[in-house]
MARTI-88469 format. One record per atom (N, C-alpha, C): residue number from 1; residue in three letters; atom name; y negated, x, z negated. Coordinates in steps of 0.05 Angstrom, whole numbers, plus 5000, padded with zeros to 4 digits. Last residue first. Example, Ala and Ser with C-alpha at 12.3 -4.5 7.8 and 13.67 -1.06 7.14 Angstrom:
2
k  r  a  Y  X  Z
2  SER  N  5045  5257  4858
2  SER  CA  5021  5273  4857
2  SER  C  4999  5258  4843
1  ALA  N  5114  5264  4844
1  ALA  CA  5090  5246  4844
1  ALA  C  5066  5264  4844
This chain:
69
k  r  a  Y  X  Z
69  ALA  N  4980  3808  3851
69  ALA  CA  5013  3818  3852
69  ALA  C  4996  3844  3865
68  CYS  N  4946  3789  3799
68  CYS  CA  4947  3790  3826
68  CYS  C  4968  3806  3834
67  ARG  N  4961  3746  3741
67  ARG  CA  4947  3772  3748
67  ARG  C  4961  3773  3782
66  ALA  N  4938  3707  3686
66  ALA  CA  4955  3700  3709
66  ALA  C  4938  3737  3725
65  PRO  N  4968  3715  3609
65  PRO  CA  4941  3716  3644
65  PRO  C  4954  3714  3668
64  GLN  N  4981  3702  3566
64  GLN  CA  4999  3712  3592
64  GLN  C  4979  3696  3612
63  GLN  N  4953  3688  3529
63  GLN  CA  4971  3704  3518
63  GLN  C  4982  3709  3551
62  ASP  N  4918  3645  3554
62  ASP  CA  4914  3673  3543
62  ASP  C  4927  3694  3533
61  GLY  N  4964  3610  3579
61  GLY  CA  4942  3631  3576
61  GLY  C  4929  3653  3575
60  VAL  N  4971  3594  3517
60  VAL  CA  4995  3615  3533
60  VAL  C  4982  3619  3547
59  ARG  N  4924  3563  3505
59  ARG  CA  4931  3592  3490
59  ARG  C  4962  3610  3510
58  ARG  N  4912  3522  3542
58  ARG  CA  4896  3543  3542
58  ARG  C  4908  3571  3530
57  LEU  N  4958  3493  3520
57  LEU  CA  4957  3510  3547
57  LEU  C  4931  3522  3551
56  PRO  N  4931  3460  3482
56  PRO  CA  4946  3477  3475
56  PRO  C  4962  3501  3500
55  SER  N  4889  3435  3508
55  SER  CA  4885  3449  3498
55  SER  C  4909  3476  3486
54  VAL  N  4927  3389  3532
54  VAL  CA  4910  3398  3549
54  VAL  C  4905  3430  3532
53  MET  N  4942  3359  3485
53  MET  CA  4958  3367  3511
53  MET  C  4945  3395  3535
52  ASP  N  4911  3347  3445
52  ASP  CA  4941  3346  3443
52  ASP  C  4954  3359  3467
51  ALA  N  4855  3345  3468
51  ALA  CA  4873  3370  3444
51  ALA  C  4897  3364  3443
50  ALA  N  4863  3314  3509
50  ALA  CA  4853  3348  3516
50  ALA  C  4862  3360  3494
49  LEU  N  4872  3262  3481
49  LEU  CA  4894  3270  3497
49  LEU  C  4880  3310  3510
48  LYS  N  4833  3254  3449
48  LYS  CA  4865  3257  3442
48  LYS  C  4881  3279  3463
47  GLY  N  4801  3244  3500
47  GLY  CA  4800  3265  3466
47  GLY  C  4822  3271  3453
46  ALA  N  4820  3206  3511
46  ALA  CA  4814  3222  3526
46  ALA  C  4809  3252  3514
45  GLU  N  4818  3157  3463
45  GLU  CA  4845  3168  3481
45  GLU  C  4840  3196  3503
44  GLU  N  4761  3165  3471
44  GLU  CA  4775  3178  3444
44  GLU  C  4797  3176  3449
43  LEU  N  4742  3136  3516
43  LEU  CA  4731  3168  3502
43  LEU  C  4754  3173  3487
42  LEU  N  4761  3095  3516
42  LEU  CA  4763  3104  3530
42  LEU  C  4764  3139  3523
41  ALA  N  4727  3069  3464
41  ALA  CA  4756  3073  3465
41  ALA  C  4771  3096  3485
40  THR  N  4687  3075  3489
40  THR  CA  4691  3085  3463
40  THR  C  4718  3093  3462
39  THR  N  4687  3041  3529
39  THR  CA  4681  3073  3534
39  THR  C  4684  3089  3511
38  LEU  N  4693  2990  3501
38  LEU  CA  4707  3007  3522
38  LEU  C  4701  3034  3521
37  GLU  N  4645  2987  3476
37  GLU  CA  4668  2986  3456
37  GLU  C  4689  3002  3481
36  SER  N  4602  2993  3510
36  SER  CA  4598  3014  3490
36  SER  C  4632  3022  3477
35  GLY  N  4636  2952  3569
35  GLY  CA  4606  2966  3554
35  GLY  C  4616  2986  3532
34  VAL  N  4653  2914  3606
34  VAL  CA  4649  2936  3605
34  VAL  C  4619  2943  3588
33  GLU  N  4695  2854  3600
33  GLU  CA  4672  2865  3580
33  GLU  C  4669  2897  3584
32  LEU  N  4695  2828  3666
32  LEU  CA  4704  2842  3643
32  LEU  C  4691  2852  3625
31  GLY  N  4670  2785  3710
31  GLY  CA  4698  2782  3678
31  GLY  C  4701  2797  3664
30  GLU  N  4678  2847  3746
30  GLU  CA  4675  2824  3744
30  GLU  C  4692  2799  3730
29  PHE  N  4690  2891  3769
29  PHE  CA  4699  2885  3740
29  PHE  C  4680  2853  3735
28  GLN  N  4694  2884  3822
28  GLN  CA  4717  2894  3814
28  GLN  C  4719  2885  3781
27  PRO  N  4640  2878  3836
27  PRO  CA  4649  2854  3836
27  PRO  C  4686  2860  3818
26  LEU  N  4580  2904  3788
26  LEU  CA  4607  2912  3818
26  LEU  C  4625  2890  3822
25  TYR  N  4555  2900  3745
25  TYR  CA  4541  2889  3769
25  TYR  C  4562  2890  3798
24  GLY  N  4581  2919  3705
24  GLY  CA  4583  2894  3701
24  GLY  C  4567  2883  3736
23  LEU  N  4558  2979  3728
23  LEU  CA  4588  2971  3736
23  LEU  C  4598  2937  3734
22  ARG  N  4517  2975  3699
22  ARG  CA  4505  2989  3727
22  ARG  C  4538  2980  3730
21  GLU  N  4524  2974  3639
21  GLU  CA  4503  2951  3662
21  GLU  C  4512  2959  3693
20  GLY  N  4563  3015  3630
20  GLY  CA  4563  2985  3622
20  GLY  C  4542  2970  3643
19  ALA  N  4527  3059  3641
19  ALA  CA  4551  3058  3660
19  ALA  C  4557  3027  3660
18  ARG  N  4478  3093  3633
18  ARG  CA  4480  3061  3632
18  ARG  C  4500  3046  3643
17  CYS  N  4467  3137  3623
17  CYS  CA  4474  3134  3648
17  CYS  C  4477  3098  3651
16  VAL  N  4449  3147  3575
16  VAL  CA  4442  3156  3591
16  VAL  C  4432  3146  3615
15  ASP  N  4484  3109  3546
15  ASP  CA  4445  3109  3542
15  ASP  C  4432  3125  3570
14  ASP  N  4525  3117  3554
14  ASP  CA  4516  3082  3548
14  ASP  C  4493  3088  3554
13  ILE  N  4544  3169  3579
13  ILE  CA  4549  3141  3592
13  ILE  C  4532  3122  3582
12  LEU  N  4511  3196  3538
12  LEU  CA  4507  3198  3564
12  LEU  C  4512  3174  3579
11  PHE  N  4537  3184  3489
11  PHE  CA  4506  3171  3487
11  PHE  C  4498  3179  3529
10  GLN  N  4593  3201  3493
10  GLN  CA  4584  3166  3489
10  GLN  C  4566  3160  3489
9  MET  N  4588  3257  3492
9  MET  CA  4593  3242  3516
9  MET  C  4585  3208  3519
8  ASP  N  4561  3260  3446
8  ASP  CA  4550  3265  3465
8  ASP  C  4560  3258  3489
7  GLU  N  4607  3239  3427
7  GLU  CA  4586  3227  3412
7  GLU  C  4574  3232  3434
6  LEU  N  4648  3275  3433
6  LEU  CA  4652  3254  3432
6  LEU  C  4628  3239  3436
5  PRO  N  4666  3337  3449
5  PRO  CA  4645  3325  3442
5  PRO  C  4633  3296  3441
4  ALA  N  4728  3349  3426
4  ALA  CA  4717  3333  3448
4  ALA  C  4688  3318  3432
3  ASN  N  4755  3404  3399
3  ASN  CA  4753  3377  3388
3  ASN  C  4729  3369  3415
2  TYR  N  4818  3444  3399
2  TYR  CA  4786  3426  3406
2  TYR  C  4785  3404  3396
1  MET  N  4826  3488  3344
1  MET  CA  4844  3466  3362
1  MET  C  4807  3453  3363
């Protein structure tokens, strides 16, 4: 089963890109609490989606690969 590297992604988004700080300056995000709690929640849900919905599709493709006609 696929496990997304959430800690690595969290580090890149929060510490390297400083997304919370940068998004906080945009008018669309004014008044919203954009920070590590939000990115953690989003990444956890994206990881669940990848593990539950996307990863099983890869097995089907491995068993029945695409072929040129």
